[in-house]
C-alpha positions in Angstrom: -7.4 7.3 -5.6 -8.5 7.5 -9.5 -6.9 6.4 -12.8 -6.5 8.9 -16.1 -10.5 7.6 -16.5 -11.9 8.6 -13.2 -12.0 4.8 -12.2 -10.8 4.2 -8.4 -8.1 1.6 -8.1 -8.9 -1.7 -6.2 -6.6 -2.6 -3.5 -5.8 -5.3 -5.5 -5.0 -2.9 -8.9 -3.0 -0.5 -6.1 -0.9 -3.7 -4.7 -0.4 -5.2 -8.0 0.9 -2.0 -9.8 3.1 -0.8 -6.3 3.9 -4.9 -5.6 2.9 -3.9 -2.4 0.9 -6.0 0.0 -2.6 -5.4 -0.2 -3.0 -4.6 3.7 0.1 -2.9 3.6 -1.9 -0.2 1.0 -4.3 0.2 3.4 -2.8 1.4 5.9 -0.8 3.4 3.5 -3.7 5.2 2.4 -5.0 5.2 5.5 -3.0 7.9 7.0 -3.4 6.8 10.0 -0.7 3.7 10.9 3.3 4.3 10.2 5.0 3.3 7.4 8.4 2.9 6.5 10.1 5.4 3.7 11.0 3.0 1.7 7.7 1.3 1.7 6.3 4.8 1.0 8.6 5.7 -1.9 8.0 2.5 -3.0 4.2 3.3 -3.5 5.2 7.0 -5.2 7.8 5.3 -7.8 4.7 3.0 -9.1 2.9 5.8 -9.8 5.6 8.1 -11.1 5.7 10.5 -8.6 8.8 11.6 -6.1 8.7 11.5 -2.5 9.0 15.0 -1.0 9.1 16.4 2.5 6.6 17.6 2.3 4.9 14.2 1.5 4.9 12.5 4.8 6.0 13.2 8.5 8.7 11.8 10.5 7.9 9.7 13.7 9.0 11.1 16.6 9.3 8.2 18.2 12.8 5.1 18.0 12.0 3.8 14.3 14.0 6.7 12.8 13.5 5.0 9.2 9.2 4.6 9.8 7.0 7.8 8.7 3.4 8.7 8.6 1.7 10.0 4.7 1.1 14.1 5.5 -2.2 13.4 3.6 -6.4 13.4 4.7 -7.9 10.2 4.0 -10.1 11.7 1.2 -7.3 13.0 -0.9 -7.6 12.0 -4.8 -4.7 11.6 -7.0 -5.4 11.4 -10.4 -2.7 9.3 -12.4 
């Protein structure tokens, strides 16, 4: 993820901005593990983005609130 000047955010900066733990931010951005929908919404809100149904996949496991971000790890978000 990059800021408006093209500089990459550090996990620490993303954590501070979203108020999420750095480990959670890392897991969320890897798109390889499930996170709860509230975490995903919190992260999106930190960048003034709205979470749409196309942005995530609902888990088919028994965790009804678990979602997996539906974006390749190389996606760049400019904010």
